[in-house]
C-alpha positions as CSV (number, residue, x, y, z in Angstrom):
1,M,87.4,79.9,82.0
2,S,84.5,79.8,84.4
3,S,82.3,82.2,86.4
4,T,80.4,82.0,89.7
5,I,77.3,84.3,89.7
6,D,74.4,84.4,92.1
7,T,71.4,84.6,89.8
8,A,69.1,85.5,92.7
9,V,70.2,89.2,92.5
10,E,69.1,89.8,89.0
11,I,72.4,89.0,87.3
12,R,71.6,88.1,83.7
13,P,73.8,86.1,81.3
14,F,74.6,88.2,78.2
15,H,75.4,87.3,74.6
16,I,76.0,89.9,71.9
17,E,74.8,89.4,68.3
18,I,74.5,92.6,66.2
19,P,72.1,92.1,63.3
20,E,73.8,92.2,59.9
21,E,71.5,95.0,58.7
22,Q,72.8,97.3,61.4
23,I,76.4,96.6,60.3
24,D,75.5,97.2,56.7
25,D,73.7,100.5,57.7
26,L,76.8,101.7,59.5
27,R,78.9,101.0,56.5
28,R,76.5,102.9,54.3
29,R,76.5,105.9,56.6
30,I,80.3,106.0,56.7
31,A,80.4,105.8,52.9
32,A,77.9,108.7,52.7
33,T,80.1,111.0,54.9
34,R,80.2,114.6,53.6
35,W,83.8,115.6,53.9
36,P,85.1,119.1,54.6
37,S,87.7,120.7,52.3
38,K,91.4,119.9,52.8
39,E,93.3,121.8,55.4
40,L,95.5,124.7,54.3
41,V,98.5,123.6,56.3
42,T,100.8,120.6,56.4
43,D,100.6,120.0,60.2
44,R,97.7,119.4,62.6
45,S,97.3,123.1,63.7
46,Q,93.9,123.1,61.9
47,G,92.7,119.8,63.4
48,V,92.8,116.2,62.3
49,Q,94.1,116.1,58.7
50,L,91.6,115.1,56.0
51,A,93.8,112.2,54.7
52,T,93.8,110.7,58.2
53,L,90.0,110.8,58.4
54,H,89.7,109.3,55.0
55,E,92.0,106.4,56.1
56,L,90.1,105.9,59.3
57,A,86.7,105.8,57.5
58,H,88.1,103.4,54.8
59,Y,89.2,101.0,57.6
60,W,85.8,101.1,59.3
61,E,83.9,100.7,56.1
62,N,85.9,98.0,54.4
63,D,88.4,96.3,56.7
64,Y,87.1,96.2,60.3
65,D,85.8,92.7,61.2
66,W,83.1,93.2,63.8
67,R,82.2,89.5,63.8
68,K,85.8,88.7,65.0
69,T,85.4,91.1,67.9
70,E,82.0,89.8,68.7
71,A,83.3,86.3,68.9
72,K,86.1,87.4,71.3
73,L,83.5,88.9,73.6
74,N,81.1,86.0,73.4
75,A,84.0,83.6,74.2
76,L,84.0,85.1,77.7
77,P,81.3,84.9,80.5
78,Q,79.3,88.1,80.1
79,F,76.5,89.4,82.3
80,T,74.3,92.5,82.9
81,T,72.8,93.9,86.0
82,E,71.0,97.1,87.0
83,I,72.8,99.6,89.2
84,D,71.2,103.0,90.1
85,G,68.8,102.7,87.2
86,V,71.5,101.9,84.6
87,N,71.9,98.5,82.9
88,I,75.6,97.6,83.5
89,H,77.4,95.1,81.3
90,F,80.4,93.2,82.7
91,I,82.7,90.3,82.0
92,H,83.5,87.9,84.9
93,V,86.3,85.4,84.4
94,K,87.3,83.2,87.3
95,S,90.8,81.7,87.3
96,R,91.2,78.0,87.5
97,H,93.9,78.5,90.1
98,E,92.9,78.4,93.8
99,N,93.3,81.6,95.9
100,A,93.4,83.8,92.8
101,L,93.3,87.5,93.8
102,P,89.9,89.2,92.9
103,L,90.5,92.2,90.6
104,I,88.1,94.7,89.0
105,M,89.4,96.6,86.0
106,T,87.8,99.6,84.4
107,H,88.5,100.5,80.8
108,G,89.6,104.0,79.7
109,W,87.4,107.0,79.0
110,P,86.3,107.0,76.3
111,G,86.8,103.4,75.5
112,S,85.3,99.9,76.1
113,V,86.1,96.5,77.7
114,I,87.5,95.5,74.3
115,E,90.8,97.2,75.2
116,L,91.1,94.8,78.2
117,L,90.4,91.5,76.4
118,D,94.1,90.7,75.8
119,T,94.8,90.8,79.5
120,V,92.3,88.1,80.4
121,G,94.5,85.1,79.6
122,P,97.7,86.3,81.2
123,L,95.8,87.5,84.4
124,T,93.5,84.5,84.9
125,D,95.8,81.8,83.6
126,P,99.4,83.0,84.2
127,T,100.9,79.5,84.1
128,A,100.0,79.4,80.4
129,H,101.9,82.7,79.9
130,G,105.1,82.1,81.7
131,G,103.9,83.0,85.2
132,T,103.0,81.1,88.3
133,A,99.7,80.2,90.0
134,E,100.5,82.8,92.6
135,D,100.1,85.5,89.8
136,A,96.5,84.5,89.1
137,F,93.5,86.9,89.3
138,D,89.7,86.5,89.2
139,L,88.6,89.3,86.9
140,V,85.5,91.5,86.7
141,L,85.6,93.9,83.7
142,P,82.6,96.3,83.7
143,S,81.5,98.6,80.9
144,L,81.2,102.2,82.1
145,P,77.7,103.7,82.0
146,G,77.0,105.0,78.5
147,Y,79.9,103.1,76.9
148,G,80.1,99.8,75.1
149,L,77.4,97.4,76.1
150,S,76.2,99.2,79.2
151,G,73.1,101.4,79.2
152,E,73.0,105.2,79.2
153,P,72.5,107.2,82.4
154,V,69.3,109.2,82.6
155,E,70.8,111.8,85.0
156,V,74.0,113.6,85.5
157,G,76.5,112.7,88.3
158,W,78.3,109.6,87.1
159,D,81.7,110.8,88.2
160,L,84.6,108.8,89.5
161,G,83.1,108.5,93.0
162,R,79.7,107.3,91.9
163,T,81.3,104.8,89.5
164,A,83.5,103.4,92.3
165,R,80.5,103.0,94.6
166,A,78.6,101.3,91.7
167,W,81.5,98.9,91.1
168,A,81.5,98.0,94.8
169,R,77.9,97.1,94.6
170,A,78.3,95.3,91.2
171,H,81.0,92.9,92.3
172,A,79.1,91.7,95.4
173,P,77.2,88.9,93.7
174,T,80.4,87.5,92.2
175,R,81.5,86.6,95.7
176,L,85.0,88.0,95.1
177,H,86.4,89.2,98.4
178,P,88.5,91.2,99.0
179,L,88.4,93.1,95.7
180,R,91.3,95.0,94.2
181,S,91.3,97.7,91.6
182,P,94.3,98.9,89.6
183,G,94.6,102.5,88.6
184,R,96.6,105.7,88.8
185,R,96.9,107.5,92.0
186,R,93.8,109.6,91.6
187,G,91.7,106.6,90.7
188,R,93.0,104.5,93.5
189,R,92.3,107.1,96.1
190,R,88.7,107.5,94.8
191,H,88.1,103.8,94.6
192,R,89.5,103.3,98.1
193,R,87.6,106.3,99.7
194,D,84.2,105.9,98.1
195,G,84.2,102.1,97.7
196,A,85.4,101.4,101.2
197,A,83.1,103.9,102.7
198,R,80.0,102.2,101.3
199,H,81.3,98.6,101.4
200,P,84.1,98.2,103.9
201,R,84.2,94.4,103.9
202,A,84.6,94.3,100.1
203,W,87.7,96.5,99.9
204,P,91.2,95.8,101.2
205,A,92.9,98.3,103.4
206,S,95.3,99.2,100.6
207,T,94.5,99.2,96.9
208,R,97.5,99.4,94.6
209,T,98.3,99.5,90.9
210,C,98.7,95.9,89.9
211,S,100.8,94.1,87.3
212,C,100.6,90.5,86.3
213,R,102.8,89.7,89.2
214,R,101.8,90.4,92.8
C-alpha cells in the first residue's frame, strides 16, 4: 500500500501510540463504575438491561485488545491536516493498480474509521480478493470532526453540508480526481450539491453508491 501526499499544504504523517497508563486508567474507571439497580421488567422497556451493561463493561475492561487495533491503524498511511480550524485525521491508501477510481468514505455517526478498515484490502487490491484490477479504488478515509482521531470543533454548524465541503477541500492534496463518495440518497445529494458547488473540478457529474465492483 502506498500514498501520494503533497506535504507543502500542511499534511502531516500520523502515528498513534496511546500510553499504557491511559489504557490502565480507562480500565480502572470502568471497574469503578457505580451501577444502577436491576430493571423491574424482563424486556428493554426500561432501557438497556443491567446484565448487558455488565457484559459490555467486562469486555472493555478485560478482553478488548487496543494494541491490536492500534497496530491495524498504524499499518495504513495516516495523516492529519487542519480544515476550518479543526485537526482532521484521515487514512489515504493508494491502489497498486493503475487507473484506480478515487473514493472517499465517511464512517457512521457515531463511529470511527475503524469500522471501515476491513474494506481497505478488497477495495484497493481487488485482485487479491477475487476481483479484477478494474474494481480498484484509491481510498481516503477521514475521521469526522469530534470523533476518533480528529480534533473537536470549537463552534456549532458541522452538519452534512459543511462536512461535505470540508472533505472536498481535504482530498485536494491527495491529487485524487475525480473523487467519488458512497452513501445513501440523502448523503449523496448533499455531497454532490455542496462539494460540487465549492470544488466543481473535484467532483464527478454523478456520484453514486459504490460496491466493490464498478
